N, C-alpha and C positions, 0 to 999 in steps of 0.2 A: 542243354540238358534240362534247364528249368522250364523251357517252353514245352517239353515233352513229358515231364514227370509231374503228376498231380500231387504226389506226396511232398515233393520239394516246394511246389507252389503253396500248399497248405502250411508248410513250415515257415515260409517267409511272410505269411499273413494275408494271402489273397483269399477273397471270399468265395470265388468260384474258379473253375478251370478255364484257362485261356491259352490259345495257341500263340498268342503274341508275346514276344519277349518282354518281361517287366522292366528291363533296363538295358542300356547299351552295353555291349561286351567290354568296352574300354572304361566303364565307369569306375570300377574298383581300382584300375591302374591310375587313373587321374586322381582319385582320392588318396592313393598311397603316395603320389608325388607331392601332395600338399603337406605331408608329414616330413619335416626336415630333420636332419641330424641334430641340430641345435635344440629343437623342441624335445626330442627324445632324451638328449643329454640332461636337460633341465628336469624332465620327469624322473629320470634315473636318480638325480640328486635328491629329490623328495623321497624316493623309495628307500635309499640307503641312509637317509637321515642327515645328509649334508645341508638340506634346506628344510624349513618348516613352513607349512601352509599358513598364510596370514601373518607371516613374520614382518614386523615393522623395521624400517631402516634404522641403522645405528645412529644414535645421537652424537653430536660433537662432544668431545671430552671437555670437562670444565677447564677454565683458564688456570685455576689454582690447583696444584697437585694435592692429593690426599695426604693426610698425616701419616708419618711412618708407623708401620705396624697396625694401621687402622683398617686394613682390608686384605683380601686374598691376593696372593701373588699371581698376576695375570701372565707373567712371563714363564711360568712353569711348563715344561714340555710334557706332553701326554700322548699316549698311543703309539702304535707300531705301524709303519708304512712299508708295504712290500711292493717292490717295483720290478717290472720285467717287460719285455716286448716280444712280439711274434709276428709272423707273416700270415695273412689270411688269403689263401690262393683264390684266384678267379677261375671260373669255369671256361677256360680257353684251351685250344689245341696247343700241344707243346711246340713252341716256335723253333723252326729251323730256317736258315736263309733261303733255301729252295722253296719251301712251302709258302713263306711270306711273299716271295717274288711271284710265285705262280698265282697266289690269291690276288695280289696287286694287279697283275696282268689281266686277270679275269674281270676285275672291277673296271679297269680302263676300257676293256672291250665292251662292257655293258654301257659305259658312258658314251662310247662311239655310237653304239646302237641307238641310245636315247637321242643323241644329236641328229642322227639320220631320221628318226621318227618325227622329230620336231621340224624337219624340213630345213635345217641349217647347213646341210652339206651340198646344196645345189643339185640334189638328186644323185650324187655319186658318193657312195660310202667309201671312206678311206680303207685301204688295205691293211689288215691287222695280222695276217698269217697265224690266226688262232689255231688252226688245225695242226700246223707244223710245230707251233710252240707247245701245244698239248701233247703231241707225239714225243717231243724231246723230254718233256717233264715225266711222262709215264715211263719212258725208257730209262730215265735216271732212277726213279723211285723203286724200280724192280731190283736194283742192286742192294743186297742186304748190308754189305760193308763196302761202300764206295771208297775208292782211293782219293787222296787229297787232290790230285790233278783232275780227276773226274768231277769232283765237287766244284773246283774252280772253273772248269769248262762249262758246267751246267749253269753256274751263276752268271758267267759271261753271256751265255745265250739268252737267259731270261732278262738280263739287264738290257740287251740289245732290243728285244721285243718291246720292253716297257719304254725305252727311249723313243722308238718309232711311234708308239701309240701316243705318248705325251706330245711329241712334235705335231702329230696330226690334230690333237685336241686343241693345241695352242692357236691354231689358225681359225678357230670358230669363236663365236660369242658364247662363252660359258655362263653368262649371267642368265640365260634362258633356261638353264638346268634347274632342277628342283634343289631345294636347300640341302636335302640329304645327299644328293649327288655331288654338289659343290663341296660339302664338308668331306665326303669320302675322297674326292679328287685331291684336296689339300693334304689329307693323310697319306695318300699313295705317293704324292710328290715328295713328301718328307721321307717316306720309306725308301724311295728310289735314291735320293741323295745320300742317305745313311748307308745303304748297301753298296752304292758306288764308291763312297769314301772308304769303306772297309775293304772292298775288293782291290782298290788301287793301292792302299797302304798295307795290304796283307795283314790285317788285324781283325780282331773279333770284338773290339770295344769301341763304343761311340756314345757321346752324351745324349741323354733322353732317348734311348733306343726304343723303337716301336717293336713290340712283340705280338701285337694283335691289331689288325686293321679295324675290326668292329669295336674294339675297346682300346683306343689309342692311348688312354691315360694309364694303362697298366705298365709297370716297369719291372725289370728283373731285380729281385731282392736276394743278395748272397747270404745264405744262412750257414753253410758249412755243416749241416746235419748229416747223419749217416744215411737217412732215407733219401734226402734231396739236397744237393749242394746249392742249387739255385731254385727259388720259388718265384712265381709270378702273381702278384696281387698287391694288397695294401699292407703296409707295416703299421701295426697298432701297438702303442705303449699303454699299459694299464697299471693301475694301482689297486691293491687289496688292503682294506681296513676292516677289521672285525668280520671277515668272511664275505664282505660285499665288494664287488668289482666296479671300477670306474675307468672309463676310457680317458686317458690324459692327452694323447696325441694320436692322430690318424692322418697318414700321408701316403700317397701313392709313389712318392720318390723315396729312395733309400736314404736313411739318415742314421746318425749315431745316437742311440737312445740315451747315452750319458748326458747329452745336451738338454734333455727334458727334465732332469732331476730338480734343479733349482726352481723352475717354473711350477713343477708339481708340488714341491714343498710350500712355496708361497701361496698357491691355491688352497692347499690344506690349511695353512694358517688363516687365510681369509675366510674360509667357510667354518672352521671350528673355533677360531680365536686363539690357538696356541700352536706351537711347532711340535712335530712328532718327537717322541723320546728316542725312538730307534728307527733306522732305515735298514731294511733287509733287501739287498740287491746283489746282482751278479758282479763279477770282477770288472766288467766293462764300465760300470758306473764309478769305479774308484779312481777317478782322475784327480789330479792335483787341485784343480779348481773346486771340484765337489768336496774333496776332503777339507780344504780350507773353509769352504762355506759351512760344512757341518760343524767344524770346530768353533767357528764364529758364533753359531747359534746353539752350541752345546748339545748337538745331536750325535748319538752313537751310530756309527755306520758299520755294518757287518764286514768281516774280512780282516786280514792281518794288517798291522800297522806298517808304515813305510820304514825302511831301514833294516838293520840287522835284528835278529831276535834277541830278547833280553838274556843276560847271563844267568839270572836267577832261574833255576830249573823249576821251582814251584810256580813262579809267576808265568813262565812260558807254558807250563802244563795247564794252568788255569785259562790262559788265552786260547790254547788249542781246544779246551772243552767249550769255551764260549763260542768259538767259531763253528764247532760241530753243532751246537745247539741252534745257533742262528741259521746255519745251512738247513737244518731240519725244519725250522719254522718257515724258511723261505720257500720250501717245496710246495707250500699252499698255492702259490701263484702258478706253478707248473700244473697242479691239479685243476686249476681253473681253465687253463688252456686245453688240457685233455678232455675235461667235461664239455667245454664248448665245442670242441671239434668232433667229439664222438657222439654227443647226444643232441646238440642244438644246431648243427649245420654250419659251424664256423670253419669247417675243413674245406668248404667249397662254396663260393659266392655264385648263386644262380641268377642274380639280377643282371640286367643288360646295360643299365645306365650308371653313370658315375654317382649320381645323387642317390639312386635307389640302392646301390651297393653299400654306400655309407649308411643309409637308413637301415639296411638289413643287419649290418654289424652292430649298430646301436640297439636294435630291437632284440638281438640275440643276448647281448649283455644285460639288457633290462629284464628279459624273461628269466635269465639265470638268477638275478637278484630277487625277482618276485617269488620264484620257487624257494629260494633261501629264506625269504621273509615268511612264507607259508609254513615251511618246516619248523622254523623257530616258534611260530604261533601255536602249531599243533603240539610241539614238544612242551611248551609252557602250560598248555591247557589240556594235556593228555589225560590227566586224572579226572578233571571235570567232565570231559567228553566221554570217557569210559563209563563214568557213573551214570550219565544221562542215557547212554546206549543200553546199559544193563537194566536200568529202570524201565525203559521201553520194552526190552525183551521180556522182563518179568511181568509187566502189565499185559502184554499180548498173550503170553503163555497162560497166565492165570485166567484171562477171559476165555480162551479156547477151552480150558479144562472145565470151567463153569458151564459153558455152552454144551459141552459133551455130556456132562452129568445131567 
């Protein structure tokens, strides 16, 4: 597009029109790969005020403790920490056993063709039965609601075709293949073993289950939501402080978000110098270890206390009011998820690599914080900006009137 559009060439700073491309097509992709998730996380800390530019390292404390009452209490808890986690879906086809096996079979057929083109098959291409396998697959997918026996039969057929192709490939030197083909072959082998194990054991669960051949790092995340019981993508745990969002943990494997609470609080203490006064989180965070940790550091955690409710009705009513207030304040983190998924692209990761997917998530969160920072700046300086605008309008209007007269 740049090579054919003179306006675009003028926009990027070229002095004259040229039919030659000013850059390689993959230049921006390679530039984006240099931006790591750790780099964006550090930039986000500067944006939200967790880090200060030019901040010097903390000096070692003096050997002698200060006199009693001679300074400010550094152990005082401050701030409210809101925690929650969500799944960021990847842009992949909804995985079914038949579709994955068919895709894996096609990948193996492509590898067989590549081996034959490299001259490693002694001039005789191994038989793959690709037309028969394709016919069986299309015959199955035409059924809108296939029965269980029909599904098992289709899986058995596709496993047989894959077993034959893998046996044929094992007889050749696969080190001559391209690195992409070797990596794809390893993924298909693991997929075959998983599907074979589930077929023989008559189950639908297996550890580190592959749901996409092109993105083998994606795992199923059980959410239990009304719209989707299971989502396929990265699980992200975030914290919200003062309206600003920070990613605390990002993993492609399913995990219990309650295990991230203590590390998040300690990171908050390290960056701010004090523990939070309150933690607003879901019920899943209220484990016994987390409650004991909060009691140890004098942190109030939202939710009912363990045990029976108090007999004092006034005290119980006050606790219920506090729980409703905390639940209302905790909804801010749900709003962050909704804004990110509706307006910033957090509902679907379009990147194709694991590193670029993580970079995309961090860039979305960083962009949300930048807009939050801009809105706060405009809100604080709204009166000054409006005065300047009205003065400019008045000056321009007065000048036009004078010129007309």
